[in-house]
PDB file of N, CA, C, O and CB in Angstrom:
ATOM      1  N   MET A   1     108.004 102.381 122.863  1.00  0.00           N
ATOM      2  CA  MET A   1     107.145 101.269 122.572  1.00  0.00           C
ATOM      3  C   MET A   1     105.955 101.790 121.761  1.00  0.00           C
ATOM      4  O   MET A   1     105.444 102.876 122.034  1.00  0.00           O
ATOM      5  CB  MET A   1     106.687 100.561 123.877  1.00  0.00           C
ATOM      6  N   ILE A   2     105.527 101.033 120.788  1.00  0.00           N
ATOM      7  CA  ILE A   2     104.349 101.374 119.995  1.00  0.00           C
ATOM      8  C   ILE A   2     103.133 100.675 120.600  1.00  0.00           C
ATOM      9  O   ILE A   2     103.113  99.453 120.747  1.00  0.00           O
ATOM     10  CB  ILE A   2     104.539 100.968 118.496  1.00  0.00           C
ATOM     11  N   GLU A   3     102.137 101.458 120.942  1.00  0.00           N
ATOM     12  CA  GLU A   3     100.912 100.912 121.532  1.00  0.00           C
ATOM     13  C   GLU A   3      99.835 100.804 120.450  1.00  0.00           C
ATOM     14  O   GLU A   3      99.534 101.775 119.756  1.00  0.00           O
ATOM     15  CB  GLU A   3     100.417 101.803 122.717  1.00  0.00           C
ATOM     16  N   ASN A   4      99.271  99.623 120.323  1.00  0.00           N
ATOM     17  CA  ASN A   4      98.225  99.346 119.347  1.00  0.00           C
ATOM     18  C   ASN A   4      96.874  99.640 120.004  1.00  0.00           C
ATOM     19  O   ASN A   4      96.559  99.064 121.045  1.00  0.00           O
ATOM     20  CB  ASN A   4      98.300  97.862 118.834  1.00  0.00           C
ATOM     21  N   ARG A   5      96.082 100.520 119.414  1.00  0.00           N
ATOM     22  CA  ARG A   5      94.814 100.937 120.017  1.00  0.00           C
ATOM     23  C   ARG A   5      93.587 100.351 119.312  1.00  0.00           C
ATOM     24  O   ARG A   5      92.462 100.778 119.571  1.00  0.00           O
ATOM     25  CB  ARG A   5      94.723 102.442 120.011  1.00  0.00           C
ATOM     26  N   LEU A   6      93.802  99.370 118.418  1.00  0.00           N
ATOM     27  CA  LEU A   6      92.687  98.815 117.651  1.00  0.00           C
ATOM     28  C   LEU A   6      91.635  98.182 118.553  1.00  0.00           C
ATOM     29  O   LEU A   6      90.441  98.365 118.312  1.00  0.00           O
ATOM     30  CB  LEU A   6      93.197  97.786 116.657  1.00  0.00           C
ATOM     31  N   SER A   7      92.039  97.447 119.579  1.00  0.00           N
ATOM     32  CA  SER A   7      91.052  96.806 120.448  1.00  0.00           C
ATOM     33  C   SER A   7      90.182  97.843 121.152  1.00  0.00           C
ATOM     34  O   SER A   7      88.988  97.614 121.347  1.00  0.00           O
ATOM     35  CB  SER A   7      91.751  95.917 121.482  1.00  0.00           C
ATOM     36  N   THR A   8      90.757  98.969 121.532  1.00  0.00           N
ATOM     37  CA  THR A   8      90.000 100.050 122.170  1.00  0.00           C
ATOM     38  C   THR A   8      88.976 100.636 121.198  1.00  0.00           C
ATOM     39  O   THR A   8      87.833 100.898 121.572  1.00  0.00           O
ATOM     40  CB  THR A   8      90.953 101.157 122.671  1.00  0.00           C
ATOM     41  N   ILE A   9      89.392 100.837 119.955  1.00  0.00           N
ATOM     42  CA  ILE A   9      88.503 101.398 118.936  1.00  0.00           C
ATOM     43  C   ILE A   9      87.350 100.443 118.644  1.00  0.00           C
ATOM     44  O   ILE A   9      86.195 100.860 118.565  1.00  0.00           O
ATOM     45  CB  ILE A   9      89.286 101.700 117.643  1.00  0.00           C
ATOM     46  N   LEU A  10      87.670  99.160 118.485  1.00  0.00           N
ATOM     47  CA  LEU A  10      86.610  98.185 118.212  1.00  0.00           C
ATOM     48  C   LEU A  10      85.666  98.046 119.403  1.00  0.00           C
ATOM     49  O   LEU A  10      84.455  97.915 119.223  1.00  0.00           O
ATOM     50  CB  LEU A  10      87.218  96.820 117.863  1.00  0.00           C
ATOM     51  N   GLY A  11      86.210  98.072 120.607  1.00  0.00           N
ATOM     52  CA  GLY A  11      85.372  97.974 121.807  1.00  0.00           C
ATOM     53  C   GLY A  11      84.395  99.136 121.904  1.00  0.00           C
ATOM     54  O   GLY A  11      83.225  98.942 122.236  1.00  0.00           O
ATOM     55  N   ALA A  12      84.870 100.340 121.615  1.00  0.00           N
ATOM     56  CA  ALA A  12      84.008 101.518 121.674  1.00  0.00           C
ATOM     57  C   ALA A  12      82.890 101.445 120.636  1.00  0.00           C
ATOM     58  O   ALA A  12      81.798 101.974 120.844  1.00  0.00           O
ATOM     59  CB  ALA A  12      84.833 102.786 121.464  1.00  0.00           C
ATOM     60  N   ARG A  13      83.179 100.780 119.517  1.00  0.00           N
ATOM     61  CA  ARG A  13      82.179 100.656 118.448  1.00  0.00           C
ATOM     62  C   ARG A  13      81.383  99.356 118.531  1.00  0.00           C
ATOM     63  O   ARG A  13      80.489  99.104 117.724  1.00  0.00           O
ATOM     64  CB  ARG A  13      82.857 100.746 117.096  1.00  0.00           C
ATOM     65  N   ARG A  14      81.727  98.544 119.517  1.00  0.00           N
ATOM     66  CA  ARG A  14      81.086  97.231 119.692  1.00  0.00           C
ATOM     67  C   ARG A  14      81.142  96.419 118.388  1.00  0.00           C
ATOM     68  O   ARG A  14      80.147  95.863 117.924  1.00  0.00           O
ATOM     69  CB  ARG A  14      79.611  97.404 120.151  1.00  0.00           C
ATOM     70  N   MET A  15      82.338  96.383 117.832  1.00  0.00           N
ATOM     71  CA  MET A  15      82.560  95.715 116.556  1.00  0.00           C
ATOM     72  C   MET A  15      83.439  94.493 116.786  1.00  0.00           C
ATOM     73  O   MET A  15      84.394  94.543 117.561  1.00  0.00           O
ATOM     74  CB  MET A  15      83.209  96.680 115.524  1.00  0.00           C
ATOM     75  N   SER A  16      83.115  93.409 116.117  1.00  0.00           N
ATOM     76  CA  SER A  16      83.902  92.190 116.248  1.00  0.00           C
ATOM     77  C   SER A  16      85.075  92.199 115.267  1.00  0.00           C
ATOM     78  O   SER A  16      85.105  92.980 114.316  1.00  0.00           O
ATOM     79  CB  SER A  16      83.020  90.954 116.015  1.00  0.00           C
ATOM     80  N   ILE A  17      86.025  91.324 115.520  1.00  0.00           N
ATOM     81  CA  ILE A  17      87.165  91.191 114.624  1.00  0.00           C
ATOM     82  C   ILE A  17      86.688  90.702 113.258  1.00  0.00           C
ATOM     83  O   ILE A  17      87.203  91.136 112.227  1.00  0.00           O
ATOM     84  CB  ILE A  17      88.220  90.222 115.216  1.00  0.00           C
ATOM     85  N   ARG A  18      85.719  89.815 113.249  1.00  0.00           N
ATOM     86  CA  ARG A  18      85.187  89.300 111.986  1.00  0.00           C
ATOM     87  C   ARG A  18      84.547  90.424 111.166  1.00  0.00           C
ATOM     88  O   ARG A  18      84.747  90.490 109.953  1.00  0.00           O
ATOM     89  CB  ARG A  18      84.158  88.184 112.253  1.00  0.00           C
ATOM     90  N   GLU A  19      83.784  91.304 111.812  1.00  0.00           N
ATOM     91  CA  GLU A  19      83.189  92.453 111.112  1.00  0.00           C
ATOM     92  C   GLU A  19      84.279  93.365 110.552  1.00  0.00           C
ATOM     93  O   GLU A  19      84.169  93.868 109.434  1.00  0.00           O
ATOM     94  CB  GLU A  19      82.265  93.251 112.063  1.00  0.00           C
ATOM     95  N   LEU A  20      85.322  93.568 111.337  1.00  0.00           N
ATOM     96  CA  LEU A  20      86.452  94.377 110.889  1.00  0.00           C
ATOM     97  C   LEU A  20      87.103  93.750 109.661  1.00  0.00           C
ATOM     98  O   LEU A  20      87.358  94.433 108.669  1.00  0.00           O
ATOM     99  CB  LEU A  20      87.484  94.539 112.018  1.00  0.00           C
ATOM    100  N   ALA A  21      87.369  92.461 109.733  1.00  0.00           N
ATOM    101  CA  ALA A  21      88.029  91.772 108.624  1.00  0.00           C
ATOM    102  C   ALA A  21      87.199  91.862 107.349  1.00  0.00           C
ATOM    103  O   ALA A  21      87.736  92.134 106.275  1.00  0.00           O
ATOM    104  CB  ALA A  21      88.282  90.305 108.982  1.00  0.00           C
ATOM    105  N   ARG A  22      85.908  91.638 107.462  1.00  0.00           N
ATOM    106  CA  ARG A  22      85.032  91.734 106.279  1.00  0.00           C
ATOM    107  C   ARG A  22      84.995  93.149 105.725  1.00  0.00           C
ATOM    108  O   ARG A  22      85.168  93.353 104.524  1.00  0.00           O
ATOM    109  CB  ARG A  22      83.610  91.282 106.627  1.00  0.00           C
ATOM    110  N   GLY A  23      84.771  94.125 106.596  1.00  0.00           N
ATOM    111  CA  GLY A  23      84.630  95.510 106.163  1.00  0.00           C
ATOM    112  C   GLY A  23      85.899  96.095 105.579  1.00  0.00           C
ATOM    113  O   GLY A  23      85.851  96.878 104.630  1.00  0.00           O
ATOM    114  N   ALA A  24      87.046  95.714 106.150  1.00  0.00           N
ATOM    115  CA  ALA A  24      88.330  96.235 105.678  1.00  0.00           C
ATOM    116  C   ALA A  24      88.927  95.350 104.590  1.00  0.00           C
ATOM    117  O   ALA A  24      90.011  95.627 104.077  1.00  0.00           O
ATOM    118  CB  ALA A  24      89.311  96.360 106.841  1.00  0.00           C
ATOM    119  N   GLU A  25      88.208  94.279 104.243  1.00  0.00           N
ATOM    120  CA  GLU A  25      88.668  93.326 103.227  1.00  0.00           C
ATOM    121  C   GLU A  25      90.043  92.774 103.571  1.00  0.00           C
ATOM    122  O   GLU A  25      90.965  92.778 102.756  1.00  0.00           O
ATOM    123  CB  GLU A  25      88.704  93.990 101.849  1.00  0.00           C
ATOM    124  N   LEU A  26      90.148  92.293 104.822  1.00  0.00           N
ATOM    125  CA  LEU A  26      91.384  91.680 105.321  1.00  0.00           C
ATOM    126  C   LEU A  26      91.125  90.214 105.627  1.00  0.00           C
ATOM    127  O   LEU A  26      89.994  89.810 105.897  1.00  0.00           O
ATOM    128  CB  LEU A  26      91.908  92.421 106.587  1.00  0.00           C
ATOM    129  N   ASP A  27      92.181  89.433 105.580  1.00  0.00           N
ATOM    130  CA  ASP A  27      92.118  88.061 106.040  1.00  0.00           C
ATOM    131  C   ASP A  27      91.861  88.096 107.546  1.00  0.00           C
ATOM    132  O   ASP A  27      92.424  88.940 108.245  1.00  0.00           O
ATOM    133  CB  ASP A  27      93.435  87.275 105.693  1.00  0.00           C
ATOM    134  N   TYR A  28      91.019  87.193 108.056  1.00  0.00           N
ATOM    135  CA  TYR A  28      90.690  87.196 109.478  1.00  0.00           C
ATOM    136  C   TYR A  28      91.943  87.087 110.341  1.00  0.00           C
ATOM    137  O   TYR A  28      92.056  87.762 111.365  1.00  0.00           O
ATOM    138  CB  TYR A  28      89.733  86.052 109.800  1.00  0.00           C
ATOM    139  N   SER A  29      92.880  86.243 109.932  1.00  0.00           N
ATOM    140  CA  SER A  29      94.086  86.054 110.749  1.00  0.00           C
ATOM    141  C   SER A  29      94.908  87.340 110.825  1.00  0.00           C
ATOM    142  O   SER A  29      95.489  87.630 111.871  1.00  0.00           O
ATOM    143  CB  SER A  29      94.946  84.913 110.178  1.00  0.00           C
ATOM    144  N   ALA A  30      94.971  88.113 109.747  1.00  0.00           N
ATOM    145  CA  ALA A  30      95.703  89.388 109.766  1.00  0.00           C
ATOM    146  C   ALA A  30      95.006  90.376 110.698  1.00  0.00           C
ATOM    147  O   ALA A  30      95.665  91.079 111.464  1.00  0.00           O
ATOM    148  CB  ALA A  30      95.813  89.983 108.333  1.00  0.00           C
ATOM    149  N   ALA A  31      93.680  90.431 110.633  1.00  0.00           N
ATOM    150  CA  ALA A  31      92.921  91.328 111.510  1.00  0.00           C
ATOM    151  C   ALA A  31      93.096  90.912 112.976  1.00  0.00           C
ATOM    152  O   ALA A  31      93.244  91.768 113.848  1.00  0.00           O
ATOM    153  CB  ALA A  31      91.418  91.324 111.123  1.00  0.00           C
ATOM    154  N   HIS A  32      93.079  89.627 113.243  1.00  0.00           N
ATOM    155  CA  HIS A  32      93.216  89.128 114.615  1.00  0.00           C
ATOM    156  C   HIS A  32      94.616  89.402 115.164  1.00  0.00           C
ATOM    157  O   HIS A  32      94.754  89.791 116.324  1.00  0.00           O
ATOM    158  CB  HIS A  32      92.917  87.620 114.668  1.00  0.00           C
ATOM    159  N   ARG A  33      95.650  89.208 114.354  1.00  0.00           N
ATOM    160  CA  ARG A  33      97.020  89.503 114.787  1.00  0.00           C
ATOM    161  C   ARG A  33      97.161  90.981 115.153  1.00  0.00           C
ATOM    162  O   ARG A  33      97.762  91.321 116.173  1.00  0.00           O
ATOM    163  CB  ARG A  33      98.031  89.128 113.680  1.00  0.00           C
ATOM    164  N   PHE A  34      96.607  91.849 114.319  1.00  0.00           N
ATOM    165  CA  PHE A  34      96.693  93.290 114.594  1.00  0.00           C
ATOM    166  C   PHE A  34      95.916  93.619 115.867  1.00  0.00           C
ATOM    167  O   PHE A  34      96.412  94.353 116.721  1.00  0.00           O
ATOM    168  CB  PHE A  34      96.146  94.118 113.392  1.00  0.00           C
ATOM    169  N   TYR A  35      94.708  93.083 115.999  1.00  0.00           N
ATOM    170  CA  TYR A  35      93.854  93.337 117.159  1.00  0.00           C
ATOM    171  C   TYR A  35      94.525  92.882 118.459  1.00  0.00           C
ATOM    172  O   TYR A  35      94.493  93.590 119.466  1.00  0.00           O
ATOM    173  CB  TYR A  35      92.507  92.626 116.988  1.00  0.00           C
ATOM    174  N   SER A  36      95.126  91.707 118.421  1.00  0.00           N
ATOM    175  CA  SER A  36      95.696  91.141 119.636  1.00  0.00           C
ATOM    176  C   SER A  36      97.093  91.672 119.955  1.00  0.00           C
ATOM    177  O   SER A  36      97.671  91.312 120.980  1.00  0.00           O
ATOM    178  CB  SER A  36      95.746  89.647 119.516  1.00  0.00           C
ATOM    179  N   GLY A  37      97.638  92.521 119.090  1.00  0.00           N
ATOM    180  CA  GLY A  37      98.942  93.106 119.344  1.00  0.00           C
ATOM    181  C   GLY A  37     100.101  92.188 119.034  1.00  0.00           C
ATOM    182  O   GLY A  37     101.217  92.422 119.499  1.00  0.00           O
ATOM    183  N   ARG A  38      99.857  91.143 118.254  1.00  0.00           N
ATOM    184  CA  ARG A  38     100.919  90.208 117.906  1.00  0.00           C
ATOM    185  C   ARG A  38     101.619  90.576 116.603  1.00  0.00           C
ATOM    186  O   ARG A  38     102.488  89.838 116.138  1.00  0.00           O
ATOM    187  CB  ARG A  38     100.360  88.813 117.803  1.00  0.00           C
ATOM    188  N   THR A  39     101.253  91.700 116.014  1.00  0.00           N
ATOM    189  CA  THR A  39     101.899  92.167 114.797  1.00  0.00           C
ATOM    190  C   THR A  39     103.233  92.804 115.169  1.00  0.00           C
ATOM    191  O   THR A  39     103.292  93.673 116.039  1.00  0.00           O
ATOM    192  CB  THR A  39     100.991  93.173 114.027  1.00  0.00           C
ATOM    193  N   THR A  40     104.295  92.372 114.511  1.00  0.00           N
ATOM    194  CA  THR A  40     105.607  92.960 114.782  1.00  0.00           C
ATOM    195  C   THR A  40     106.022  93.929 113.686  1.00  0.00           C
ATOM    196  O   THR A  40     106.872  94.793 113.903  1.00  0.00           O
ATOM    197  CB  THR A  40     106.657  91.865 114.931  1.00  0.00           C
ATOM    198  N   ARG A  41     105.424  93.788 112.511  1.00  0.00           N
ATOM    199  CA  ARG A  41     105.677  94.695 111.393  1.00  0.00           C
ATOM    200  C   ARG A  41     104.334  95.201 110.885  1.00  0.00           C
ATOM    201  O   ARG A  41     103.394  94.429 110.698  1.00  0.00           O
ATOM    202  CB  ARG A  41     106.486  93.986 110.250  1.00  0.00           C
ATOM    203  N   TYR A  42     104.262  96.479 110.671  1.00  0.00           N
ATOM    204  CA  TYR A  42     103.004  97.086 110.255  1.00  0.00           C
ATOM    205  C   TYR A  42     103.009  97.312 108.747  1.00  0.00           C
ATOM    206  O   TYR A  42     103.701  98.193 108.237  1.00  0.00           O
ATOM    207  CB  TYR A  42     102.765  98.416 111.001  1.00  0.00           C
ATOM    208  N   ASP A  43     102.232  96.505 108.051  1.00  0.00           N
ATOM    209  CA  ASP A  43     102.131  96.556 106.601  1.00  0.00           C
ATOM    210  C   ASP A  43     101.320  97.775 106.186  1.00  0.00           C
ATOM    211  O   ASP A  43     100.245  98.026 106.730  1.00  0.00           O
ATOM    212  CB  ASP A  43     101.494  95.265 106.050  1.00  0.00           C
ATOM    213  N   ALA A  44     101.836  98.534 105.219  1.00  0.00           N
ATOM    214  CA  ALA A  44     101.173  99.759 104.768  1.00  0.00           C
ATOM    215  C   ALA A  44      99.785  99.475 104.204  1.00  0.00           C
ATOM    216  O   ALA A  44      98.862 100.257 104.428  1.00  0.00           O
ATOM    217  CB  ALA A  44     102.024 100.461 103.717  1.00  0.00           C
ATOM    218  N   ASP A  45      99.620  98.367 103.474  1.00  0.00           N
ATOM    219  CA  ASP A  45      98.321  98.036 102.899  1.00  0.00           C
ATOM    220  C   ASP A  45      97.299  97.731 103.990  1.00  0.00           C
ATOM    221  O   ASP A  45      96.147  98.154 103.899  1.00  0.00           O
ATOM    222  CB  ASP A  45      98.448  96.844 101.948  1.00  0.00           C
ATOM    223  N   VAL A  46      97.715  97.002 105.017  1.00  0.00           N
ATOM    224  CA  VAL A  46      96.811  96.680 106.131  1.00  0.00           C
ATOM    225  C   VAL A  46      96.415  97.960 106.864  1.00  0.00           C
ATOM    226  O   VAL A  46      95.239  98.168 107.164  1.00  0.00           O
ATOM    227  CB  VAL A  46      97.480  95.676 107.115  1.00  0.00           C
ATOM    228  N   LEU A  47      97.397  98.817 107.151  1.00  0.00           N
ATOM    229  CA  LEU A  47      97.086 100.090 107.817  1.00  0.00           C
ATOM    230  C   LEU A  47      96.135 100.932 106.978  1.00  0.00           C
ATOM    231  O   LEU A  47      95.203 101.536 107.509  1.00  0.00           O
ATOM    232  CB  LEU A  47      98.373 100.880 108.097  1.00  0.00           C
ATOM    233  N   ASN A  48      96.366 100.974 105.675  1.00  0.00           N
ATOM    234  CA  ASN A  48      95.500 101.734 104.778  1.00  0.00           C
ATOM    235  C   ASN A  48      94.064 101.207 104.828  1.00  0.00           C
ATOM    236  O   ASN A  48      93.119 101.992 104.922  1.00  0.00           O
ATOM    237  CB  ASN A  48      96.038 101.674 103.340  1.00  0.00           C
ATOM    238  N   ARG A  49      93.898  99.903 104.766  1.00  0.00           N
ATOM    239  CA  ARG A  49      92.552  99.307 104.803  1.00  0.00           C
ATOM    240  C   ARG A  49      91.852  99.562 106.128  1.00  0.00           C
ATOM    241  O   ARG A  49      90.662  99.875 106.160  1.00  0.00           O
ATOM    242  CB  ARG A  49      92.633  97.806 104.550  1.00  0.00           C
ATOM    243  N   LEU A  50      92.598  99.426 107.227  1.00  0.00           N
ATOM    244  CA  LEU A  50      92.017  99.679 108.545  1.00  0.00           C
ATOM    245  C   LEU A  50      91.587 101.138 108.690  1.00  0.00           C
ATOM    246  O   LEU A  50      90.479 101.423 109.144  1.00  0.00           O
ATOM    247  CB  LEU A  50      93.018  99.315 109.646  1.00  0.00           C
ATOM    248  N   CYS A  51      92.467 102.054 108.304  1.00  0.00           N
ATOM    249  CA  CYS A  51      92.140 103.483 108.416  1.00  0.00           C
ATOM    250  C   CYS A  51      90.945 103.858 107.547  1.00  0.00           C
ATOM    251  O   CYS A  51      90.066 104.602 107.982  1.00  0.00           O
ATOM    252  CB  CYS A  51      93.347 104.335 108.026  1.00  0.00           C
ATOM    253  N   ARG A  52      90.913 103.346 106.325  1.00  0.00           N
ATOM    254  CA  ARG A  52      89.808 103.661 105.412  1.00  0.00           C
ATOM    255  C   ARG A  52      88.490 103.137 105.972  1.00  0.00           C
ATOM    256  O   ARG A  52      87.499 103.867 106.003  1.00  0.00           O
ATOM    257  CB  ARG A  52      90.068 103.061 104.012  1.00  0.00           C
ATOM    258  N   PHE A  53      88.468 101.884 106.414  1.00  0.00           N
ATOM    259  CA  PHE A  53      87.229 101.283 106.913  1.00  0.00           C
ATOM    260  C   PHE A  53      86.752 101.948 108.203  1.00  0.00           C
ATOM    261  O   PHE A  53      85.563 102.222 108.362  1.00  0.00           O
ATOM    262  CB  PHE A  53      87.428  99.789 107.147  1.00  0.00           C
ATOM    263  N   LEU A  54      87.679 102.206 109.117  1.00  0.00           N
ATOM    264  CA  LEU A  54      87.302 102.766 110.417  1.00  0.00           C
ATOM    265  C   LEU A  54      87.169 104.286 110.397  1.00  0.00           C
ATOM    266  O   LEU A  54      86.617 104.874 111.327  1.00  0.00           O
ATOM    267  CB  LEU A  54      88.319 102.368 111.456  1.00  0.00           C
ATOM    268  N   GLY A  55      87.675 104.923 109.337  1.00  0.00           N
ATOM    269  CA  GLY A  55      87.611 106.375 109.255  1.00  0.00           C
ATOM    270  C   GLY A  55      88.513 107.053 110.276  1.00  0.00           C
ATOM    271  O   GLY A  55      88.142 108.063 110.873  1.00  0.00           O
ATOM    272  N   VAL A  56      89.709 106.484 110.472  1.00  0.00           N
ATOM    273  CA  VAL A  56      90.651 107.029 111.447  1.00  0.00           C
ATOM    274  C   VAL A  56      91.992 107.290 110.768  1.00  0.00           C
ATOM    275  O   VAL A  56      92.210 106.897 109.622  1.00  0.00           O
ATOM    276  CB  VAL A  56      90.826 106.061 112.649  1.00  0.00           C
ATOM    277  N   GLN A  57      92.878 107.958 111.489  1.00  0.00           N
ATOM    278  CA  GLN A  57      94.248 108.191 111.036  1.00  0.00           C
ATOM    279  C   GLN A  57      95.148 107.113 111.637  1.00  0.00           C
ATOM    280  O   GLN A  57      94.776 106.459 112.612  1.00  0.00           O
ATOM    281  CB  GLN A  57      94.743 109.624 111.436  1.00  0.00           C
ATOM    282  N   VAL A  58      96.324 106.932 111.058  1.00  0.00           N
ATOM    283  CA  VAL A  58      97.278 105.945 111.581  1.00  0.00           C
ATOM    284  C   VAL A  58      97.591 106.243 113.047  1.00  0.00           C
ATOM    285  O   VAL A  58      97.727 105.322 113.853  1.00  0.00           O
ATOM    286  CB  VAL A  58      98.584 105.942 110.740  1.00  0.00           C
ATOM    287  N   GLY A  59      97.703 107.506 113.388  1.00  0.00           N
ATOM    288  CA  GLY A  59      97.984 107.905 114.769  1.00  0.00           C
ATOM    289  C   GLY A  59      96.878 107.540 115.745  1.00  0.00           C
ATOM    290  O   GLY A  59      97.111 107.491 116.953  1.00  0.00           O
ATOM    291  N   ASP A  60      95.678 107.282 115.239  1.00  0.00           N
ATOM    292  CA  ASP A  60      94.592 106.817 116.099  1.00  0.00           C
ATOM    293  C   ASP A  60      94.745 105.331 116.405  1.00  0.00           C
ATOM    294  O   ASP A  60      94.322 104.865 117.464  1.00  0.00           O
ATOM    295  CB  ASP A  60      93.231 107.086 115.441  1.00  0.00           C
ATOM    296  N   LEU A  61      95.351 104.584 115.476  1.00  0.00           N
ATOM    297  CA  LEU A  61      95.561 103.140 115.647  1.00  0.00           C
ATOM    298  C   LEU A  61      96.826 102.836 116.440  1.00  0.00           C
ATOM    299  O   LEU A  61      96.842 101.934 117.278  1.00  0.00           O
ATOM    300  CB  LEU A  61      95.633 102.456 114.288  1.00  0.00           C
ATOM    301  N   LEU A  62      97.882 103.592 116.170  1.00  0.00           N
ATOM    302  CA  LEU A  62      99.179 103.338 116.784  1.00  0.00           C
ATOM    303  C   LEU A  62      99.646 104.589 117.506  1.00  0.00           C
ATOM    304  O   LEU A  62      99.531 105.700 116.988  1.00  0.00           O
ATOM    305  CB  LEU A  62     100.218 102.895 115.728  1.00  0.00           C
ATOM    306  N   GLU A  63     100.173 104.398 118.704  1.00  0.00           N
ATOM    307  CA  GLU A  63     100.647 105.535 119.486  1.00  0.00           C
ATOM    308  C   GLU A  63     102.015 105.209 120.070  1.00  0.00           C
ATOM    309  O   GLU A  63     102.236 104.106 120.571  1.00  0.00           O
ATOM    310  CB  GLU A  63      99.641 105.895 120.609  1.00  0.00           C
ATOM    311  N   TYR A  64     102.926 106.165 120.005  1.00  0.00           N
ATOM    312  CA  TYR A  64     104.244 105.973 120.602  1.00  0.00           C
ATOM    313  C   TYR A  64     104.186 106.339 122.075  1.00  0.00           C
ATOM    314  O   TYR A  64     103.788 107.447 122.437  1.00  0.00           O
ATOM    315  CB  TYR A  64     105.316 106.819 119.869  1.00  0.00           C
ATOM    316  N   VAL A  65     104.590 105.391 122.927  1.00  0.00           N
ATOM    317  CA  VAL A  65     104.659 105.617 124.355  1.00  0.00           C
ATOM    318  C   VAL A  65     106.087 105.288 124.783  1.00  0.00           C
ATOM    319  O   VAL A  65     106.505 104.136 124.668  1.00  0.00           O
ATOM    320  CB  VAL A  65     103.595 104.752 125.136  1.00  0.00           C
ATOM    321  N   PRO A  66     106.845 106.267 125.275  1.00  0.00           N
ATOM    322  CA  PRO A  66     108.239 106.001 125.648  1.00  0.00           C
ATOM    323  C   PRO A  66     108.326 104.973 126.780  1.00  0.00           C
ATOM    324  O   PRO A  66     107.544 104.998 127.730  1.00  0.00           O
ATOM    325  CB  PRO A  66     108.936 107.306 126.070  1.00  0.00           C
ATOM    326  N   ASP A  67     109.298 104.073 126.648  1.00  0.00           N
ATOM    327  CA  ASP A  67     109.586 103.128 127.729  1.00  0.00           C
ATOM    328  C   ASP A  67     110.258 103.888 128.855  1.00  0.00           C
ATOM    329  O   ASP A  67     111.170 104.673 128.595  1.00  0.00           O
ATOM    330  CB  ASP A  67     110.485 101.946 127.237  1.00  0.00           C
ATOM    331  N   PRO A  68     109.843 103.686 130.091  1.00  0.00           N
ATOM    332  CA  PRO A  68     110.486 104.393 131.200  1.00  0.00           C
ATOM    333  C   PRO A  68     111.974 104.043 131.323  1.00  0.00           C
ATOM    334  O   PRO A  68     112.774 104.874 131.753  1.00  0.00           O
ATOM    335  CB  PRO A  68     109.770 104.068 132.510  1.00  0.00           C
ATOM    336  N   ASP A  69     112.338 102.829 130.949  1.00  0.00           N
ATOM    337  CA  ASP A  69     113.732 102.387 131.050  1.00  0.00           C
ATOM    338  C   ASP A  69     114.608 102.942 129.953  1.00  0.00           C
ATOM    339  O   ASP A  69     115.830 102.962 130.093  1.00  0.00           O
ATOM    340  CB  ASP A  69     113.799 100.893 131.023  1.00  0.00           C
ATOM    341  N   SER A  70     114.006 103.396 128.854  1.00  0.00           N
ATOM    342  CA  SER A  70     114.801 103.827 127.709  1.00  0.00           C
ATOM    343  C   SER A  70     114.948 105.346 127.608  1.00  0.00           C
ATOM    344  O   SER A  70     115.489 105.847 126.622  1.00  0.00           O
ATOM    345  CB  SER A  70     114.185 103.301 126.447  1.00  0.00           C
ATOM    346  N   VAL A  71     114.484 106.069 128.594  1.00  0.00           N
ATOM    347  CA  VAL A  71     114.602 107.522 128.562  1.00  0.00           C
ATOM    348  C   VAL A  71     116.067 107.903 128.747  1.00  0.00           C
ATOM    349  O   VAL A  71     116.720 107.464 129.693  1.00  0.00           O
ATOM    350  CB  VAL A  71     113.712 108.183 129.659  1.00  0.00           C
ATOM    351  N   ILE A  72     116.567 108.715 127.840  1.00  0.00           N
ATOM    352  CA  ILE A  72     117.962 109.153 127.881  1.00  0.00           C
ATOM    353  C   ILE A  72     118.060 110.338 128.831  1.00  0.00           C
ATOM    354  O   ILE A  72     117.359 111.338 128.677  1.00  0.00           O
ATOM    355  CB  ILE A  72     118.488 109.530 126.452  1.00  0.00           C
ATOM    356  N   LYS A  73     118.942 110.206 129.812  1.00  0.00           N
ATOM    357  CA  LYS A  73     119.129 111.287 130.787  1.00  0.00           C
ATOM    358  C   LYS A  73     120.358 112.085 130.413  1.00  0.00           C
ATOM    359  O   LYS A  73     121.403 111.526 130.084  1.00  0.00           O
ATOM    360  CB  LYS A  73     119.261 110.730 132.229  1.00  0.00           C
ATOM    361  N   ALA A  74     120.222 113.394 130.467  1.00  0.00           N
ATOM    362  CA  ALA A  74     121.346 114.268 130.096  1.00  0.00           C
ATOM    363  C   ALA A  74     122.229 114.570 131.281  1.00  0.00           C
ATOM    364  O   ALA A  74     123.218 115.289 131.146  1.00  0.00           O
ATOM    365  CB  ALA A  74     120.839 115.568 129.496  1.00  0.00           C
TER     366      ALA A  74
END
C-alpha cells in the first residue's frame, strides 16, 4: 500500500491546503485530493510541483508500506 504523507507534512508546517495550492501553483481541488488521500494516480507534474514548493523528495510524500495480508510466505 502507498501511504500519502502530505497531511503530516502540512500539519507540521501549520500550512493550509489553500496555501499549498497557491505556492505549488496547483488547482485547489488537485491539492485537496492529494492531501485527503483520494488520489489514485500520481501525476508527475503534481509531484514535481509539490516537491519543489515543499523542498522535499517524492519519498517524503509517498511511502510504501506492505499490506500484512499480501506478504508472500516462502
